[in-house]
N, C-alpha and C positions, 0 to 999 in steps of 0.2 A: 504492498499500497504504500502509494506516496502525500505528502503531505510538503501545507506551504509555510509560509506565513504571511496569513492577509491581515493583523495590522498586532498590535503586544496584548490586550488582549485574549487571542484566540490564536497562539503563535501555534497547535497546531494544529489547527482546522487539516480538513479533509484540502485534494485535490480532486480528488473525484471522488462522489458523495459519499458517506458514511451509509452504511445498513443497518438498516433497527429492527427488532423483531417487537414487537409488542405480544404479551398474554396475558387474557383480563378476560373477565366473561360475563363481564356485560359487555357486552354489543351497540349499543349504541354511544355509551364511550369511548368505545375501543376504535367504532369508527371518527368518535369525535376529537381526536387525539390522535390521530393517523390524519389527518386531512390538515391539523393543523402544522405536526412534525415535518408529513411531505412542502409544507407549503414552504422554512425551512431549511430542504436541502439536504432532506434523509430521505431516502430508497428505504420505505416500510412494507413492512414484510403483518401481518395481525396475524392472532392463534386465538378462538377460545374455549378453546382447550387442554390440557394439558398432553394426550397423546399425542393431537396435529402439532403443538408443538417442542416435541419432542421428532417427532418426522423431521419437521425442516431446523434442527434447529446440528441436526445429524448431517442431511443433504449441505447444509451452511451453514461457514462461517462469518456470524455473523457480528460488525464491531462494535455492538451493543444490545442488551439486553434490558429492557423494559416489563416485569409482570407483579402482577400482584401477587403478594403474599398467602392469601388468603382461597383458592382457586374451592374450587364447589367438588374436583375427581382428581386434587396431587397435594399434596404440601406444600407451599411454598420454598419453605429451608430443603427439603426436598429435590424438586425440582434445579435448584439452583447446587445443587453440588452436580445432579445429569450433567447439568449445564458444561461445570467443573472440568468433570472428568473427563468430557469429551473437546471443546476448547479453550485449555486454562484460559488464555489471552481473551477473552471472549468476561468486555465486561457489562456485571447486573446490576442495576437496580433495581429497591427492590419498592412498590406501590403500596402501600397496607393507610384501609384506614381506620387504623384503634392506632398505630404508632405505640405503638409499647416499646420503653426499651430494652426490655430481656427479649423481645424475638428480633431489634435491631442492631445487637449487639452479637446475640450468634448468626444474626448473620455474615455479618464485621465479617467477620471472625472466619465465618465458616468460604469465604474470599469476593463478599458481594462490596464491592464501589464505597456503598452509597444506599440510603432508605428514603421517601418521601411517603408523607401521608394526607390523606384525600382527606377533602374537597387539597389541590395545590394552585398555585396560582403560573398561565404561563413559561412568567418569567424564572419562579421557581425552579420547576425541571428542565426547561432551555441553560440555566447556568450548571445545575449537577448533571444535565449530560455532555455541556462543555467539555466540566475537569475530568469527566468521567472519558474524553478521548484526547485529552492531552498525558493523564497519565499513560492510554496508552500510545503517545507518540514513540517517535524516535530516539532509542537513547530512553525513556523513558518507561519509570513502572513503573507501576501498585507498587507499592516501599515494603506489603505486607505489615498489615496494624496485628501490632503485640496485644499482649491484656497489659501493658502499662501503658505500652502506648493511648490505648482505646479507651480505656481509664481517666485521659486525662483530656478524651479529647468528647466524651458523649453528653450531653445535658440530658435531666431525665425532666422530666412533667414538671411547666413549668417551672422554675429553679432548682432542682440539682444533679449531682453534681454524678456516678453511678460511677464506680469499679469493678470494674468484673475477677471477679472471684471465679477457678475452675468451673465452674457449672454453677454457683450464685452471683449475686450479687449484695454487699455492701454500700450504703448509699452514707457522703456523707455531705452531710447539708446545714444550706445556709437560709435561713427562711428570711423573709419580708413580713414586718408585722407594720401590715395595714393601718387605715387610720380610718378609714367605711362601722356606722356602724357594723357591717356584714361580717367583715372582717374582725371587728373587735369582739364577735358572739363568735363565731371559731378561734379563736385565742379564748376563748372564755369554756366556752365545751375542750379544749385540747386541756388545758392547767384542771378541768375540774377531774378529767380518765384518766390522764398519763399517769398520777399517781399510783392508782388499781394496778389491777392487774386485770380486770371486767374485758371482753369481748367487746372489741370496736365496727363498725361495717364502715363506709364511709362510699359515701356517692355523690354524684354529682355529676355534672356537664365533662364529656371529654379535654382535656387539655387547661383543667384547672385546678392540675397541681395535687393528686389525692395522695400519693408517695412520699412530697411535703413535707402534705398532713404528717401521713404516716408514720416520719422518722418522728416527728416536733413532737407524736405521744411520747414517740420509743425516747428521744434525746433525754424529755424530763419525767421517764417512770428509774426505776431501783433496776429495770438493768440497764441503764444506757452504757458502763462499761462489758458489755459481751455483743452479742452481735446482732447487726436489724440485716433481713439474711430479706430480699425485696425477688416475690415470684410471680410472673408472667403465667397463667393458668391457662389464658388463651390460649398460648407458642407449644407448648407440650403438648404430643401426640398421646389420647387416650392411653395408647401401649402401654407409654415411658413414661407417665405421671408415675405411678408406683418408686419405678428407684430412682425416679429426680424424687421424693414425696423421702423415699428411706433408705431410696440404697441401696447395692444389692454383692453381694462377697462376687469374685473370679469364677468365670465357667460358670454360671447361675441361668445365663443364657447366649443367645451366642453374640457376640460384642461387647460382653463382660466380662473386657482379657484381666481389668483389675478389682480387685474393692475399691466401690465409691460409698463412699457417705453420701449419704443422703439430708432435703432441703433442710428439716427438723433434724439428726442430729448437728447439722454446722449452727442451727441455733438454739441449741439446747444454753438453760439462763438468759438466755435472750427475747426477743421478736422477730415472729416469723409475719411478714408481710403475702396477703396473695388478692393480687392486680385482677382484673375480669374473673372473679374464685362462680360467677355462673355460666363460666367457660365448659362447667371442669364434669365429665358424665355420669350419669347416675351409680355404677360404680365404682369410679371416683370420690364422688359424695359417704357409700357408705363407706370406701376406706378411712376417707380424713373424719366423719363421723366417728368413726371405730379408736383411731389414735384420739382423738380432743376426751373422747372420755376415761380409758383406758390409762391415758400419760405414760401408753405406751407403743412402739414400733419393732419391727423386725423387715431387717434388709430381707429382699429377694432372697430367692436361693439357704436364704440361714432361716435354724431355727431356735436364732437364741433373741431375746426377749431385752432391747434399751431404754428403759425407764431416760424421757425424757420431760424437760421444765420450759415448757415455749406461752410466750403468750402468742396471741391469732391475731392480726389486723388484717381486715380484707377490703376490698374495693369495687363494684360495681357503677358502671353508669348503665345498668338496665333494672325497670322495675321486680327484684324478686319476689314479691308479695302476690304476683301473680306471675312466676316464670309459679306460684307455687302451685297455687287454681288452680295451675294447669295440669300439675307432675311433675312437672322440668326439674325440682329444683327441692327435695327435701323441707317438707315443711324444720321437720325435727332438729334437723346440721342449718337452719335458719335461724332458730331459736338458740340455737347454738353459736350462734357467730354474731346473733346482735341484740344481745346482753345492750348495747353502745353504739346512735346511728350519731354520724355527723353529717348531714350535708354542705359540699363544699358547694360557696357561692363562684356564678359565674362572674369575667369582667365588668358585663354588663351590673350587677350588685354592687359592682365594689367601682365603681369609675373614680371617689376620691381615693379610690392606691396609684392611681395608673403611673404619674410622675416616680411616685416611687419604685411600680414597678419596671419602666422606662429606663432608671439614673439603672440599675439592679441590672438590670440587662445590660445597658450599657458597660458598664461596670466589665463586664467578666467578658463579653465583647474583644474591646479592647486588651484582656489578657490572651484572649483564646485566640486572636490573629495580629498580638505585637501588634499593634496601633495606637495611639493615642486624643479621638475624638474628645475633647471637651464635653458637647453635649449635642442638642437642637435645635434647629432656628425658631423664632413663634408661628410659621405658619407649617411647623413637622409637629408641634404640637396640639393645636387647631385642626388639625388629621385624624391626631391620635383623637382626639374630644368628640370630634365629630362621626368616627368610625366603632360598628359596633360589633367586634372583633366578635364574630364566630367559630375562631379556630377559640376563644379564650387567652390564657397566659402561654401556651407556646406556644399560637403562634406573634402574640407580643414579641415573643424572644427570637423568633425565627422570623421578624422582619426589622427587633433592630439589630440582629446581628448580620441582616442582610442589608442595611442601611448601612452600616460600620467600615465593611468590606470595600462596598462599590463610594466611598465618602473620600474626597485627597484633602480637605481642608481641615478645619476650627470644627467644624460646625454639620452634621448631617442637615442636606436640604432637600427637599421636596422632588426634584428628580433620584435619590434614594430610594422611595418608596416607588413599593409595587403598585398596581398601577388598582389595585378595588379599594388599597385603604387611600389617596384621592382620588375617587369617583364617589359624589356624590349616593346616597341611596338610589333617591327616585332618579338619578339620570342613568342606572348601572345599564349597559347592554354588552350584546357579545362581539367582541374582539376578535378576530379574525373564528366566528365559529366558536372560540372556548374562553367561556366567562368562569370563573369561581363559581358564583354564587348562580349562572345555569344550571350548571352542575349539579351542584345541591338540591336545587330545588325542585331537578327532572329528577333526583333520587328519591325524593319527598313522594311527589308528584305517582314515580313508580310501585315507591310502596304502598302508597296509598291506596291505588288502583286494586295492588296483587292483596292486598287483604282486605277487599270487597270495603272501601273507609273504614277499615275498625284499625279504629289510634291508635293502642296497647297492642296490637296485632304490629302496625306499621311500626310502634314506635319498637320493639324486640329488633326488626327486623335491622330498623336500623343504629342497632345496639347504641339508640340511646334515651334517657325518660322520657312515659313520658307527658313533663310540666315542658322540657327542650321542644318534643318536636309540637306544642300548641305554640310557642314562643316564635318560632318556623314558622309554622302558617299561620302565625301570623305577623311576621314583618312580613314576609314575600307577598301579602291580600291573598291566602289562595283561598277563591271560592268554592265552598265545598258543603 
């Protein structure tokens, strides 16, 4: 493949169009993305299923593959392994509607170049793809991410920093204490429950910082000197969940080449945080309930019981009460996990804290990117105040980090912000057939139609709470 220097921003641009495979089961979104990227010079092929995708990347050495992490017929992490086995030089970017840190870290350790959460903006995906192709250029290679390097560069939900250690993650988190009424109420609840050993269920919209809250509870407890172990239940295949939770002994199953400590043992005397707990299979729920009741576990393949002392904190953006009513989630486990519940407010609900969070993310971005941006212009602050932040703290963090990267002066200016932040709500429109708001609105309409306009079912399908869905319906003025 030949390259040329187009400009200082894209030194590894391709002389011929880079080849791209998009693997996405949402056909409408896949075709919209194909149209958008074709206009930007990519030779794009699409696959709606994993088997079709495997046929294509076995025949063609794509420069870049953009694949959904959650495919209905195949595990995204396994597909990543298949791609790398066939062509290790192909850069892979994972798309996910969940954007869980555990999944991202796992994927990057297994060779993914990066990940991006849906819904994303055109600028976001183009920037990541350009970086991936730049890393693939002549004489350049992906640096090979170590656990230590990954720990230094991976942000968690909202404002946490995750360190990869073996197969679990400990969080070194510094929280921002907001001044809004919602944030003060949140802090009051954290201070109230932290010194106890009560199980806590954390709910709230995606991107609000559930793990940050879980870590704050741990840090305020008598267990703070011991491990805080965070586990993304949505990223664990049900066949491996038992081993992940309880560990295994060498030779207990194919692939068990050595003894492994599970998450319960790793968190002994500390706190075990189970994110997206609603994704656990019914069988895994039974195993979890038994471990919580007996305070004992057995590694897979072992007959020896191990006594564990673990505090459990769980999180979900689903309505677990509805899952209980439908029989998808055990009622006894729900009550065991929900001794105390905390709902994390959205960024809209604590708009008074916007300045504090933005300044905090600015400091982190300067540190990560080795920049010295002093602040934001008044026009940027006004744009931040006018924007509705559907992605909450995670979106604010990403916008600030991107803006710092693009800023050459002392202050972040308007031109460094993505399009959707600059566009007033009433004037939003589809640009080049691809906009974040249109994608989100179409997903909501599609989910509602699929569930015969049952809002509870649609919320579950979209992996959001009913409150979030109602807010989105009102925001987009959907006439239902």
